[in-house]
C-alpha positions as CSV (number, residue, x, y, z in Angstrom):
1,M,84.5,118.7,118.8
2,L,85.7,119.8,115.7
3,E,89.2,118.3,115.0
4,S,90.8,121.6,113.9
5,V,89.9,122.5,117.8
6,L,90.6,119.3,119.1
7,Q,94.2,120.0,117.4
8,R,94.2,123.1,118.4
9,R,93.8,122.2,122.1
10,L,96.5,118.7,122.0
11,E,99.0,121.5,121.1
12,L,98.3,123.7,123.8
13,L,99.2,120.8,126.1
14,K,101.8,120.2,123.8
15,L,103.2,123.7,124.0
16,E,102.7,124.4,127.9
17,G,104.2,121.0,128.4
18,N,107.4,122.6,126.6
19,G,107.5,124.9,128.9
20,L,105.9,128.2,127.1
21,A,104.2,131.1,129.2
22,P,100.5,131.8,128.2
23,S,101.1,134.6,126.3
24,E,103.2,133.0,124.0
25,I,101.2,129.8,123.0
26,V,98.2,132.1,122.4
27,K,100.2,134.1,119.9
28,E,101.3,131.0,118.3
29,L,98.2,129.3,118.4
30,S,96.4,132.0,117.3
31,V,97.6,132.6,114.4
32,K,98.3,128.8,113.2
33,Y,94.6,128.0,113.4
34,G,93.6,131.5,112.5
35,V,91.2,132.1,115.8
36,S,91.4,135.0,117.9
37,E,93.3,135.1,121.1
38,R,90.3,135.0,122.9
39,A,89.3,131.8,122.0
40,V,92.9,130.1,122.6
41,Y,92.3,132.1,125.5
42,L,89.0,130.6,126.6
43,D,90.4,127.2,125.8
44,L,93.3,127.3,128.3
45,E,90.7,129.0,130.7
46,T,88.5,126.2,130.4
47,R,91.1,123.6,130.4
48,A,89.4,121.3,133.4
49,A,86.6,120.6,131.5
50,W,88.4,119.1,128.2
51,Q,91.5,118.3,129.0
52,P,90.2,114.6,130.4
53,L,88.1,114.1,128.7
54,L,90.5,114.3,125.5
55,Q,92.8,112.2,127.3
56,E,90.2,109.2,127.9
57,T,89.5,109.6,124.3
58,R,93.1,109.3,123.4
59,E,93.6,106.0,125.1
60,A,91.1,104.4,123.9
61,L,91.8,104.7,120.5
62,L,95.2,103.5,121.9
63,K,93.7,100.6,123.3
64,V,92.0,100.4,119.7
65,C,95.3,101.0,118.1
66,N,97.2,98.1,119.7
67,R,94.1,95.5,119.6
68,H,93.9,96.5,115.9
69,E,98.3,95.8,115.9
70,Q,97.5,92.1,117.6
71,L,95.0,91.0,115.1
72,Y,97.1,92.0,111.7
73,R,100.2,90.0,114.3
74,K,97.7,86.6,114.1
75,A,96.1,87.2,110.7
76,V,100.1,86.9,109.2
77,V,100.1,84.3,111.3
78,S,97.1,82.5,110.2
79,F,98.3,83.5,107.0
80,M,101.6,81.6,107.2
81,Q,100.2,78.8,108.6
82,A,96.9,78.4,105.7
83,G,96.9,75.1,104.1
84,S,94.9,75.9,101.9
85,D,94.2,79.0,99.5
86,R,90.4,79.8,100.4
87,A,92.2,79.9,104.7
88,K,95.1,82.3,102.7
89,L,92.6,84.4,101.2
90,A,90.4,84.9,104.3
91,S,93.5,86.0,106.1
92,L,94.6,88.1,103.5
93,N,90.8,89.7,103.2
94,A,91.7,90.3,106.9
95,L,94.4,92.0,107.0
96,R,93.6,94.2,104.3
97,K,90.9,95.2,106.4
98,I,92.5,96.0,109.4
99,N,95.1,98.4,107.1
100,F,91.2,99.8,106.6
101,D,90.5,100.1,109.1
102,L,93.9,101.3,110.6
103,A,93.9,104.0,108.7
104,V,90.4,105.0,109.6
105,L,91.7,105.8,113.2
106,A,94.9,107.7,111.8
107,G,92.4,110.0,110.7
108,I,93.3,108.6,106.5
109,K,90.8,110.0,104.1
110,F,89.9,108.6,101.4
111,Q,88.4,109.0,98.1
112,K,85.6,107.0,97.2
113,P,85.4,104.7,94.8
114,V,84.8,104.4,91.4
115,E,81.9,102.1,91.2
116,T,82.7,99.0,88.3
117,E,80.5,98.1,86.0
118,E,80.0,94.4,86.7
119,T,79.2,92.1,83.9
120,V,77.4,89.5,84.4
121,I,78.4,85.6,82.7
122,K,75.8,83.4,82.0
123,W,75.9,80.1,80.9
124,E,73.4,77.5,79.5
125,D,73.3,73.8,78.9
126,P,73.7,73.7,74.9
127,R,71.2,70.0,75.1
128,A,68.9,72.1,76.8
129,S,68.3,74.6,73.6
130,E,68.6,71.1,71.7
131,K,65.6,69.4,73.5
132,A,63.4,72.7,72.5
């Protein structure tokens, strides 16, 4: 399902819940989303097919978000109780990853990261060059 269709249908349910008449909903959403009035009427007519799927998806996303929040809390506790720098870095890495995942779930779009040039420094034992 396209994101614009999903947003339009979510708003349709919200407007209907606010008590607007179907004709008012159709006028408002057709203008806002740049679709024909018939498309919005079709959403109203086929609501029995898509509304349960939409609610299941939304419920599943809320569960995932709640689980991420719980993981975040546990990672914060791990960071605060960490005895070594490595454990603190691992906790910070988990916090960063959880934040990124939550942002993706929220629909935030990220730019492609710019790849940096890697510099490799090779160390040679000075005694090895003396033997040769």
